[in-house]
C-alpha positions as CSV (number, residue, x, y, z in Angstrom):
1,X,3.2,-14.4,-19.6
2,X,2.5,-12.7,-22.9
3,X,-1.1,-11.7,-23.5
4,X,-2.5,-12.5,-27.0
5,X,-6.0,-11.5,-26.1
6,X,-6.6,-7.8,-25.4
7,X,-6.5,-7.3,-21.6
8,X,-7.7,-4.1,-19.9
9,X,-6.7,-4.0,-16.2
10,X,-8.5,-1.5,-13.9
11,X,-7.2,-1.1,-10.4
12,X,-8.0,1.3,-7.7
13,X,-9.6,2.0,-4.3
14,X,-13.0,0.8,-3.1
15,X,-16.0,2.7,-4.3
16,X,-14.3,4.8,-6.9
17,X,-16.4,3.4,-9.7
18,X,-14.2,0.6,-11.1
19,X,-16.8,-2.1,-11.6
20,X,-19.5,0.2,-13.0
21,X,-17.2,1.7,-15.6
22,X,-15.6,-1.6,-16.4
23,X,-19.0,-3.1,-17.1
24,X,-20.0,-0.3,-19.3
25,X,-16.8,-0.4,-21.3
26,X,-17.0,-4.2,-21.6
27,X,-20.5,-3.8,-23.1
28,X,-19.3,-1.1,-25.4
29,X,-16.3,-3.2,-26.7
30,X,-18.0,-6.6,-26.5
31,X,-15.3,-7.7,-24.0
32,X,-15.8,-10.1,-21.1
33,X,-16.0,-8.3,-17.8
34,X,-14.6,-10.1,-14.7
35,X,-15.2,-8.7,-11.2
36,X,-12.2,-10.0,-9.3
37,X,-13.3,-8.3,-6.1
38,X,-16.5,-10.3,-6.1
39,X,-14.5,-13.5,-6.2
40,X,-12.5,-12.5,-3.2
41,X,-15.8,-11.5,-1.5
42,X,-17.2,-15.0,-2.3
43,X,-14.3,-16.7,-0.7
44,X,-14.7,-14.4,2.3
45,X,-18.3,-15.3,2.6
46,X,-17.4,-19.0,2.5
47,X,-14.9,-18.4,5.4
48,X,-17.5,-16.6,7.4
49,X,-20.2,-19.2,6.9
50,X,-17.8,-22.1,7.7
51,X,-16.1,-20.4,10.6
52,X,-12.7,-20.4,9.0
53,X,-10.7,-18.2,11.4
54,X,-7.3,-19.9,11.4
55,X,-4.4,-18.4,9.3
56,X,-2.8,-21.8,9.2
57,X,-1.9,-22.5,5.5
58,X,-3.2,-26.1,5.6
59,X,-6.6,-25.1,7.0
60,X,-6.9,-22.3,4.4
61,X,-5.9,-24.6,1.5
62,X,-8.3,-27.3,2.7
63,X,-11.1,-24.7,2.8
64,X,-10.2,-23.4,-0.7
65,X,-10.3,-27.0,-2.0
66,X,-14.0,-27.0,-1.2
67,X,-14.8,-23.9,-3.2
68,X,-15.9,-23.5,-6.8
69,X,-16.4,-20.0,-8.2
70,X,-18.1,-18.8,-11.4
71,X,-19.4,-15.6,-12.9
72,X,-22.0,-15.0,-15.6
73,X,-23.2,-11.9,-17.3
74,X,-26.8,-10.8,-16.9
75,X,-27.1,-7.7,-19.0
76,X,-24.8,-5.1,-17.4
77,X,-24.9,-7.1,-14.1
78,X,-22.4,-9.8,-13.2
79,X,-23.7,-12.7,-11.1
80,X,-21.2,-14.4,-8.8
81,X,-21.7,-18.0,-7.8
82,X,-20.2,-19.8,-4.8
83,X,-20.5,-23.6,-5.1
84,X,-23.3,-23.0,-7.7
85,X,-25.2,-20.7,-5.3
86,X,-25.9,-17.1,-6.4
87,X,-24.2,-14.9,-3.8
88,X,-24.2,-11.7,-5.9
89,X,-26.2,-9.7,-3.3
90,X,-25.0,-11.2,0.0
91,X,-21.3,-10.6,-0.7
92,X,-22.0,-6.8,-0.8
93,X,-23.2,-6.8,2.8
94,X,-21.1,-5.0,5.4
95,X,-20.2,-8.3,7.3
96,X,-18.3,-9.3,4.2
97,X,-16.9,-5.8,3.5
98,X,-15.5,-5.7,7.0
99,X,-13.5,-8.9,6.5
100,X,-12.7,-9.1,2.8
101,X,-9.4,-7.2,3.0
102,X,-8.1,-9.6,5.7
103,X,-9.1,-12.7,3.9
104,X,-7.8,-11.4,0.5
105,X,-4.4,-10.7,2.1
106,X,-3.8,-14.4,2.7
107,X,-1.2,-15.8,0.3
108,X,-3.1,-19.0,-0.4
109,X,-6.3,-17.1,-1.2
110,X,-4.6,-14.7,-3.5
111,X,-2.9,-17.5,-5.4
112,X,-6.2,-19.3,-5.7
113,X,-7.9,-16.3,-7.2
114,X,-5.0,-15.2,-9.4
115,X,-4.8,-18.7,-11.0
116,X,-8.5,-18.6,-11.8
117,X,-8.3,-15.0,-13.2
118,X,-5.3,-15.9,-15.4
119,X,-7.1,-19.0,-16.7
120,X,-10.0,-16.8,-17.8
121,X,-7.7,-14.3,-19.4
122,X,-6.2,-16.9,-21.7
123,X,-9.5,-17.5,-23.4
124,X,-10.8,-14.1,-24.6
125,X,-10.6,-10.3,-24.6
126,X,-11.5,-9.0,-21.2
127,X,-11.7,-6.2,-18.8
128,X,-10.9,-7.0,-15.2
129,X,-11.0,-4.7,-12.2
130,X,-9.4,-5.2,-8.8
131,X,-6.4,-4.1,-6.8
132,X,-3.5,-6.0,-8.3
133,X,-4.7,-6.8,-11.8
134,X,-2.1,-4.6,-13.6
135,X,0.7,-5.4,-11.2
136,X,0.3,-9.1,-10.4
137,X,-2.5,-10.8,-12.3
138,X,-1.8,-9.3,-15.8
139,X,1.4,-7.4,-15.6
140,X,1.6,-7.4,-19.4
141,X,-2.0,-6.1,-19.8
142,X,-2.3,-3.9,-23.0
143,X,-4.1,-1.1,-21.1
144,X,-3.8,-0.4,-17.4
145,X,-6.0,2.1,-15.6
146,X,-5.7,3.2,-12.0
147,X,-8.9,4.8,-10.6
148,X,-9.1,7.0,-7.5
149,X,-11.5,9.4,-5.8
150,X,-11.5,11.4,-2.6
151,X,-12.6,9.3,0.4
152,X,-15.7,11.4,1.2
153,X,-16.9,11.0,-2.4
154,X,-16.3,7.2,-2.2
155,X,-18.2,7.0,1.1
156,X,-21.2,8.8,-0.3
157,X,-21.3,6.6,-3.4
158,X,-21.2,3.4,-1.2
159,X,-23.8,4.8,1.1
160,X,-26.2,5.5,-1.8
161,X,-25.5,2.0,-3.2
162,X,-26.3,0.2,0.1
163,X,-29.3,2.4,0.8
164,X,-30.7,1.5,-2.6
165,X,-30.4,-2.2,-1.6
166,X,-32.3,-1.6,1.6
167,X,-29.3,-1.7,3.9
168,X,-29.4,1.0,6.6
169,X,-25.9,1.9,7.8
170,X,-24.5,5.3,8.7
171,X,-22.2,7.3,6.5
172,X,-19.6,7.4,9.2
173,X,-19.5,3.6,9.5
174,X,-19.0,3.4,5.7
175,X,-16.2,5.9,5.8
176,X,-14.5,4.0,8.7
177,X,-14.8,0.8,6.7
178,X,-13.3,2.4,3.5
179,X,-10.4,4.0,5.3
180,X,-9.7,0.7,7.1
181,X,-9.7,-1.2,3.8
182,X,-7.5,1.4,2.2
183,X,-4.9,0.9,4.9
184,X,-5.2,-2.9,4.8
185,X,-5.0,-3.0,1.0
186,X,-2.1,-0.7,0.6
187,X,0.1,-2.1,3.4
188,X,-0.5,-5.8,3.1
189,X,2.6,-7.9,2.4
190,X,0.9,-10.0,-0.4
191,X,0.1,-8.0,-3.6
192,X,-0.6,-4.6,-2.0
193,X,-2.6,-2.0,-3.9
194,X,-0.2,0.2,-5.8
195,X,-0.4,2.0,-9.1
196,X,1.5,0.2,-11.8
197,X,4.2,2.4,-13.3
198,X,2.6,2.2,-16.7
199,X,-1.0,2.7,-15.6
200,X,-3.1,5.7,-16.7
201,X,-4.4,7.6,-13.6
202,X,-8.0,8.7,-13.5
203,X,-9.5,10.7,-10.6
204,X,-13.2,10.1,-10.7
205,X,-14.1,12.5,-7.8
206,X,-15.7,15.2,-10.0
207,X,-16.5,13.1,-13.1
208,X,-19.8,11.4,-14.0
209,X,-19.8,7.8,-15.1
210,X,-20.2,8.9,-18.7
211,X,-17.2,11.2,-18.4
212,X,-15.0,8.5,-16.9
213,X,-16.1,6.0,-19.5
214,X,-15.2,8.5,-22.3
215,X,-11.7,9.1,-20.8
216,X,-10.9,5.4,-20.6
217,X,-12.5,4.6,-24.0
218,X,-10.3,7.3,-25.6
219,X,-7.3,5.8,-24.0
220,X,-8.3,2.4,-25.2
221,X,-8.6,3.7,-28.8
222,X,-5.1,5.1,-28.6
223,X,-3.5,1.9,-27.3
224,X,-5.5,-0.3,-29.7
225,X,-4.3,1.8,-32.7
226,X,-0.7,1.5,-31.6
227,X,-1.0,-2.2,-31.0
228,X,-2.7,-2.6,-34.4
229,X,0.1,-0.7,-36.2
230,X,2.7,-2.8,-34.4
231,X,1.0,-6.1,-35.4
232,X,0.7,-4.9,-39.0
233,X,4.4,-4.2,-39.1
234,X,5.2,-7.6,-37.7
235,X,3.2,-9.2,-40.5
């Protein structure tokens, strides 16, 4: 599927700063930001609240048929709605974090979300972050970024984030959760987390948000210039 709107795909591990940088870049470029991970979390929350435990495809599809998802921008924040209910905060709780990789590995769930994401991408320029954006959702994205960071750095970031929200959980529990999710995300059969062959690798371990933003913005400028030159030649 050829992309006419400019698509920036940012993939990578949990808590390496994908969403934060994507939001800042979207604001800078006046692009739409889509948090794909939040949509998977919203589906996971629905499964938890409705006791959907079965991996039977019919049961899963029947559950998905009862779900509507939406996202809206609120400044630099992205609000996620599950069946018209704002679940932006609750989907970040550890109960959802502990189960989201398992739910998002289900073929029916991934197809449900991918279809929605591709529908959004047909309408406007956007930045989307996740784990398979540049490999599955938008394999022809104009700019692909793969973000990474050392596990201990990611754990400290997630710890500070949860602490700021009033959640009290140990750093060791967060580290265990991150390592488990890494293993599940990279080894699942359906759309595993891998770096696209044409993705630009960014290790954020020792970089500030501003430095990461500058690196990616520079890369965007280079790609946009090349694309602009190619379009001018075509005309």
